[in-house]
C-alpha positions in Angstrom: -16.8 -10.6 -24.3 -19.2 -11.2 -21.5 -16.4 -12.5 -19.2 -14.5 -9.3 -19.8 -17.5 -7.2 -18.9 -18.1 -8.9 -15.5 -14.4 -9.3 -14.5 -13.7 -6.7 -11.7 -11.0 -4.2 -12.3 -8.2 -4.3 -9.8 -7.4 -0.9 -8.2 -4.0 0.7 -8.9 -1.7 0.5 -5.9 -1.2 3.7 -3.8 1.9 5.0 -2.2 2.2 5.7 1.5 1.5 9.3 2.4 4.9 10.5 3.5 3.6 13.8 4.7 1.2 12.1 7.1 3.9 9.8 8.4 6.1 12.9 9.0 3.2 14.3 11.0 3.4 11.3 13.3 7.2 11.8 13.9 6.5 15.4 14.7 4.1 14.5 17.5 5.9 12.1 19.8 3.6 13.1 22.6 0.7 11.0 21.0 -0.5 7.8 22.4 -0.8 4.5 20.5 -4.5 4.8 19.6 -4.0 8.2 18.0 -1.0 7.0 16.0 -3.1 4.0 14.8 -5.7 6.3 13.5 -3.1 8.3 11.6 -1.5 5.2 10.1 -5.0 4.3 8.8 -4.9 7.5 6.8 -1.3 7.3 5.8 -1.0 3.7 4.6 -3.2 2.1 2.0 -5.4 -0.7 3.4 -3.7 -0.5 6.8 -4.5 -3.3 9.2 -3.1 -3.2 12.8 -1.7 -6.3 14.4 -2.9 -7.4 17.9 -1.0 -5.5 20.6 2.0 -7.5 21.6 2.8 -8.4 25.2 4.9 -5.7 26.9 8.6 -6.6 27.1 9.9 -7.0 30.6 12.4 -4.2 30.5 9.7 -1.7 29.7 7.5 -2.4 32.7 7.0 0.9 34.6 7.9 3.0 31.5 4.9 5.3 31.2 6.0 6.4 27.7 6.2 2.9 26.2 3.9 1.6 23.5 4.4 -0.4 20.4 2.2 -0.7 17.2 2.7 -3.1 14.3 0.7 -3.7 11.2 0.5 -4.5 7.6 -0.8 -2.6 4.5 -1.2 -2.8 0.8 -3.7 -4.1 -1.8 -4.9 -7.7 -1.4 -4.0 -10.0 -4.3 -6.1 -13.2 -4.7 -4.2 -16.4 -3.9 -1.8 -15.0 -1.4 -2.0 -13.8 2.2 1.3 -12.1 2.1 1.1 -8.3 2.9 2.4 -5.6 0.6 4.3 -4.0 3.5 4.9 -3.8 7.2 5.0 -0.9 9.7 6.2 -0.6 13.2 5.8 2.6 15.3 7.1 2.5 18.8 7.9 4.9 21.7 9.9 4.3 24.8 11.2 6.4 27.7 14.6 7.0 29.3 14.0 4.4 31.9 13.9 1.7 29.2 17.0 3.2 27.6 18.9 2.9 30.9 17.8 -0.7 31.5 18.7 -1.7 27.9 22.2 -0.4 28.4 22.6 -2.5 31.5 21.5 -5.8 29.8 24.0 -8.0 28.0 23.2 -8.6 24.3 22.8 -12.3 25.2 19.9 -11.6 27.6 16.8 -13.3 26.2 14.8 -10.1 27.0 16.8 -8.0 24.6 15.7 -9.4 21.2 11.9 -8.9 21.7 12.6 -5.5 23.1 14.7 -4.4 20.2 12.0 -5.5 17.7 8.9 -4.3 19.5 10.4 -0.9 20.5 12.1 -0.5 17.1 15.3 0.4 18.8 18.0 1.9 16.6 21.7 1.3 17.1 22.3 5.0 17.7 19.4 5.8 19.9 21.6 6.3 23.0 24.1 8.6 21.3 21.4 10.6 19.5 19.2 11.0 22.6 19.0 14.7 23.5 19.8 15.6 27.2 16.3 17.1 27.6 14.5 14.2 26.0 12.2 11.9 28.0 11.1 9.6 25.2 11.9 8.5 21.7 9.5 7.7 18.8 10.4 5.7 15.7 8.3 4.7 12.7 9.7 2.1 10.2 7.7 1.4 7.1 8.9 -1.1 4.5 7.3 -2.7 1.4 8.6 -4.9 -1.5 5.7 -5.5 -3.8 4.8 -2.8 -6.3 1.6 -4.5 -7.2 0.3 -3.8 -3.7 2.0 -0.6 -2.7 3.4 1.8 -5.3 7.0 3.1 -4.9 7.6 6.7 -3.8 9.0 8.9 -6.6 12.4 10.4 -5.8 11.2 14.0 -6.6 8.2 13.6 -4.3 10.4 12.6 -1.4 12.9 15.3 -1.9 10.2 18.0 -2.1 8.4 16.8 1.1 11.6 16.5 3.1 12.8 19.9 1.8 9.7 21.5 3.2 10.4 20.3 6.8 14.2 19.8 7.1 17.0 22.3 7.0 19.2 20.0 4.9 18.3 17.2 2.5 20.9 14.8 1.2 20.0 12.8 -1.9 22.2 10.2 -3.6 21.8 7.1 -5.7 21.6 3.7 -4.0 25.2 3.0 -3.2 24.6 -0.8 -3.6 23.4 -0.3 -7.2 25.7 -1.5 -10.0 25.6 -1.1 -13.8 23.3 -3.7 -15.3 22.1 -4.9 -11.9 18.6 -6.5 -11.8 15.9 -4.4 -10.2 12.8 -6.1 -8.9 11.3 -3.0 -7.2 10.9 0.6 -8.3 12.3 2.5 -11.3 15.7 3.4 -9.7 17.5 3.3 -6.4 18.0 6.3 -4.1 18.8 7.2 -0.5 17.4 10.5 0.8 18.1 11.8 4.3 16.6 14.8 6.1 18.6 16.6 8.7 17.8 19.4 11.0 14.1 18.6 11.3 11.3 20.4 13.2 12.2 21.3 16.8 10.7 23.3 19.6 10.3 23.2 23.4 8.4 19.8 23.3 9.8 17.8 20.4 12.7 17.4 17.9 12.7 15.3 14.8 16.3 14.3 14.2 16.1 11.7 11.5 14.2 11.0 8.3 15.5 8.5 5.8 13.8 7.1 2.7 15.5 4.4 0.7 14.5 2.7 -2.5 16.8 -0.2 -3.2 16.7 -3.0 -5.8 14.4 -5.2 -3.7 12.3 -2.9 -1.5 11.5 0.6 -0.1 12.1 1.8 3.4 10.9 4.9 5.4 12.6 5.5 8.8 11.5 8.4 11.0 12.7 9.3 14.5 11.6 12.0 16.9 12.2 12.8 20.6 9.8 14.1 23.2 11.4 16.8 25.3 10.6 17.8 28.9 7.4 15.9 29.4 4.1 14.9 27.9 2.0 11.8 27.9 
């Protein structure tokens, strides 16, 4: 009985604050330090990684920055994080340079990873945009980071996007084994906040059998730091 009394209770895992993450996507004019502070409030037990060396193709890009980190409750006996986050911004000058480089160029892979470049960045880039911001958040251990409930995601995206598309995880099959979350889904927000200085064109939240993913993208229009 004494052992039970002195054994510390482990805290219940918390979910990422999707609303706070959406706030980051809606402010692509912010610098790295400001986003780091916001991530500390949005992700449980967030710990930023050391700032990586700047990839060569981004030299001279005044909009470029990259921020990586981990988050989630610590579990004794393992150093594995509960989840990872990357938020990154880059400007049109980097976009133009990337399009000129062959995929085999050794500078491409670190740039793609650190700048969190999406395959459709170029086609989605608005004519008036000077920079793109993306945040990618993923986690796979419900003991460290709780899954996001489907209803919660739908409600939050409905408050900010003109259209929300929600469907079951297309990869899920009857009697398939789930190792994460109560049930798979894919929810996308379209027609996000937009004004003279920014537009949020993409929000996607996926819960699949093995992990959960949040992907947010915004563009800075016309200028800003």
